[in-house]
KOLTORTI-617872 format. One record per residue (C-alpha): residue number from 1; x, y, z negated. Coordinates in steps of 0.5 Angstrom, whole numbers. Each point is the difference from the previous one (the first is absolute). Example, Ala and Ser with C-alpha at 12.3 -4.5 7.8 and 13.67 -1.06 7.14 Angstrom:
2
(1 (25 -9 -16))
(2 (2 7 2))
! end
This chain:
136
(1 (3 17 10))
(2 (6 1 -5))
(3 (1 -9 0))
(4 (1 2 8))
(5 (5 3 -1))
(6 (4 -4 -5))
(7 (-2 -6 5))
(8 (5 3 4))
(9 (5 1 -5))
(10 (0 -7 -1))
(11 (1 -2 7))
(12 (6 4 1))
(13 (2 -2 -7))
(14 (-2 -8 1))
(15 (4 -4 6))
(16 (-1 -8 2))
(17 (-6 -3 3))
(18 (0 -8 1))
(19 (-7 -3 1))
(20 (-1 -5 -5))
(21 (-5 -6 1))
(22 (-7 2 -3))
(23 (-1 -7 -3))
(24 (2 1 -6))
(25 (-1 7 0))
(26 (-3 0 -7))
(27 (3 -4 -4))
(28 (6 4 1))
(29 (-3 6 -2))
(30 (-3 -3 -6))
(31 (7 -2 -1))
(32 (2 8 1))
(33 (3 0 7))
(34 (-1 7 0))
(35 (0 1 8))
(36 (-5 -6 0))
(37 (-5 3 -6))
(38 (0 6 5))
(39 (-3 -4 6))
(40 (-4 -4 -4))
(41 (-4 6 0))
(42 (2 3 6))
(43 (-4 -7 3))
(44 (-6 1 -5))
(45 (-1 8 3))
(46 (2 -2 7))
(47 (-5 -6 0))
(48 (-5 4 -3))
(49 (0 6 4))
(50 (-1 -4 6))
(51 (-7 -4 -4))
(52 (-2 7 -1))
(53 (2 1 9))
(54 (-4 -6 1))
(55 (-6 2 -4))
(56 (-1 8 2))
(57 (1 -2 7))
(58 (-6 -6 -1))
(59 (-6 4 -4))
(60 (-4 -5 -3))
(61 (5 -5 -2))
(62 (2 -2 -7))
(63 (4 5 -4))
(64 (7 -3 -1))
(65 (1 -4 -6))
(66 (8 3 -1))
(67 (-4 7 0))
(68 (-1 -2 -8))
(69 (7 -1 0))
(70 (4 3 5))
(71 (6 -2 -5))
(72 (-1 -6 -5))
(73 (3 3 -6))
(74 (5 -5 -1))
(75 (3 2 6))
(76 (1 7 -1))
(77 (2 -3 -8))
(78 (6 -4 4))
(79 (1 7 3))
(80 (1 4 -6))
(81 (4 -5 -4))
(82 (5 -1 5))
(83 (1 8 1))
(84 (0 -1 -8))
(85 (6 -4 0))
(86 (4 3 5))
(87 (8 2 -3))
(88 (3 5 2))
(89 (-3 7 4))
(90 (-5 3 -4))
(91 (-2 4 6))
(92 (-1 -6 5))
(93 (-5 -2 -6))
(94 (-3 6 1))
(95 (-1 0 7))
(96 (-2 -7 0))
(97 (-5 2 -6))
(98 (-3 5 7))
(99 (-1 -6 3))
(100 (-3 -4 -5))
(101 (-6 6 -1))
(102 (-1 1 8))
(103 (-1 -7 1))
(104 (-5 1 -6))
(105 (-3 6 2))
(106 (-1 -3 7))
(107 (-3 -7 -3))
(108 (-4 5 -4))
(109 (-2 4 6))
(110 (-2 -7 4))
(111 (-4 -3 -7))
(112 (-5 8 1))
(113 (1 0 8))
(114 (2 7 -1))
(115 (4 2 7))
(116 (1 -2 7))
(117 (3 -7 2))
(118 (6 5 4))
(119 (1 3 -7))
(120 (1 -7 -4))
(121 (4 -2 7))
(122 (5 5 -2))
(123 (0 -1 -6))
(124 (1 -7 -1))
(125 (5 1 5))
(126 (5 4 -3))
(127 (-1 -6 -5))
(128 (2 -4 4))
(129 (6 4 2))
(130 (2 1 -7))
(131 (-1 -8 -2))
(132 (5 -1 6))
(133 (6 4 -3))
(134 (-1 -5 -6))
(135 (2 -6 4))
(136 (6 -2 0))
! end
């Protein structure tokens, strides 16, 4: 619950939003782009949560492969490394670590199959709002 409060604070502290092409998202994340790394993790969570919903809606269908690893380790690492390399404002870095922890907790819940789809939707929406504040 504490990270939800921190996400709300981050939304107030950060401001601009603009879209970027998705085709090079992973390359930008790998290069240390903070917003790209956040968007990459967000994309992973959105895709896996949607696959889980579809799977639940169709009993007997095969379990989605993403549930074994909702956010690949390299994607999570890009986000963690971009946070660690962030200069200045230690408060902002701490808030970003909270976002990263929230994404990791959501991924773990997806992997374990814990929680209703609505729970994932709200957690992912908060992460999406937070990632949006990082785009310049």
